[in-house]
N, C-alpha and C positions, 0 to 999 in steps of 0.2 A: 504493499500500500504506500503510495507516495504522499508526501507532505505538501508538496509545492502546488497548491491549488490556489487560484485567485479567490478572494472574498470567502475564505474558508469559514471564518467565524459566522458571517451572514448565512452561509449555507447550513451550518450547524444549527443555528437558530431556527431557520425555516423548516428543517427536517424535524426538529423538537416540537415546533409549533404544529406541524401537521400531525405528529403522533399524539400530542397532547389534545389537539382540537378534535381528532376522531375517536381516540381511545381513553385517554385520561393521563394525568400527570404520572400516576403510578406505573404507566407502560413506558415512560421515557427513562432510558438508561443510557449512560455514556457509550457503552459498547454498541448498543443497537444504533445509536444516532451516528457514531463514527463509521460503523459498517455501511449504513445507508449513504454516507457521504463518500465512501471508498477510501477511507483514511484509517490510521491506526488510533487506538485510544490515546497514545502518546501525543498524536497530533491534536487530538481534542483538548488534552490537558495543557497545550500551549495557549489555548484561548480561554480556558475556564479553569480556575483553581479547584473547583468542586461542583457538584450538582446544584448547589444553592445559587452559584453565579449564573448558571443557565436558567434556573427558575426565575430569578430575578429579571433576566433578559425577556423571558416570555411575559412576565407580569408588566414590564415596561411597554412592551408592544401592545398589550391589551389596554393600558391606561392611554396610550397614544390613540388608539381607535376610539375610545370613549371620549377623548378630548377633542378629537376631529369632529365628533358628532355635536359636541357642546358648541364648538365654533360655528358649525353649519346651521345649527338650530335657530329658527327665527322666533320661537316662542318657548316658554318655560315647559309647556307640555310637550313640545316636539323633542326638546332635550331628554326629558323623562322617558318618552317613547323610544328614543334611540338607546338609551341606557338598557331598557328592558329587552329590546330586540337584540342588543349585544349579548345579554345573558342567555337568550334563547338560541341565538345562532352559534355562540361559542360556549356551551355549558361547561365544558371541562376547563377552559381557560378562566371563565368566570368563577369557578370553584377554586381554582388555583389563587386567584386574586383576592377573593373575599371569604373563602373557607380556610385559607392558609393561616396557620398559627405557628409554624415552626421555622419561619424566616425571620432572622434578627434584622428588622428594618434599619436599625442604627448603622448596620454595615454598608447599607445602600441608601445614603441620604437623598440621592436624586429620585429613587423610587419612592421613598417615604414622602417626598414632596409631591410627586405625581399622585400618590394615594390621597394625600390631604387635599390636593387640588380638586379632585372629583366631588369631594363634599363641600369644599369651599365654593365651587360653582353654584351649588344649590343655595348656600348662604347669600351670596352675591345676588342671585336672581331674586331671592325673596325680599331683599332690601327694596327693590323696585316696587314690588307689590304692597309692601308693608312699611311705607316711609316713616310712619309715625310710631312704629312699634320699637320696644326696647331691644336691645341686643339679646338679652335673655329670651324673650318671646320669639325673635327670629331664630335663634338656636333650637328652641323647642319645636317650632314648626318644621325647621329643617331636619330634625331627627325623625319627626313623625313622617315626613315625606320619604326620607331615606329609608326607614323601616318598610313603608309601605311599598315602595319600589322594589326593594329586595324581597319582600314577602311575595309580591305579585310575580316576580321572576320564579320563585320557587313554586307558586300555585300553577302558574302556566306550564313550567316544566313538568310537574307532577301530572298535570292533566294530559300531557303528551304521551304519557305511558299508560293511560287508561283509555279504553274505547268509549267509556261513558262520560267524557268530559262534559261538564254542564254547559248548557246553552249560554249562560252568563260569561263563563270563562272564554267561550268561543267568541262571543260578542266583544269582550274586553280586548282580546288578543287582536281582533280585526279592527278595532276602533280605539287604539291606545291613546292618541292624542285627545279624542273626545273624553274618554274615560278620565284621563288625567285632568282635563279642564273641569270636569264635573266634581272631581274629588279634591282638587287643590284650590284653584282660583277660577272664577267665572269670567 
């Protein structure tokens, strides 16, 4: 296996993204990623000190996709809908980002900043809708919306695994922006 491949780090990240995206983070291992790239695990370790470094790269990419949706959103509801669709389209990546408790974020300050920025985007948007509210009231509303959006991702994902998904959940999934307008701001 040869090491001299252009953009090997990007290739390794892409391969890991594909495995994680279709199978789960638990199915990603250095040997498998290196093998799919046609390189040795030694070459892999020239770009990543450990598996957590690779995990951080996948999480960064996920936060970048969420942030792109925030920047493209023309309404608060469209940002929420984008966020939910991300969770539905990339369920294993979403789990890696939001169900992950074994990554020391202090070792990846830029990743921690990206993670905080996702919630801070909700806070900033709320200030527009609640100009006279206290900081505490805005934070409470933001946590409520954050929990609702994450809960809705879970409900919709769970509904995908059952043939008897309720009509309400089907309607919500097909009308995310309208649902979010109904449940957050008119």
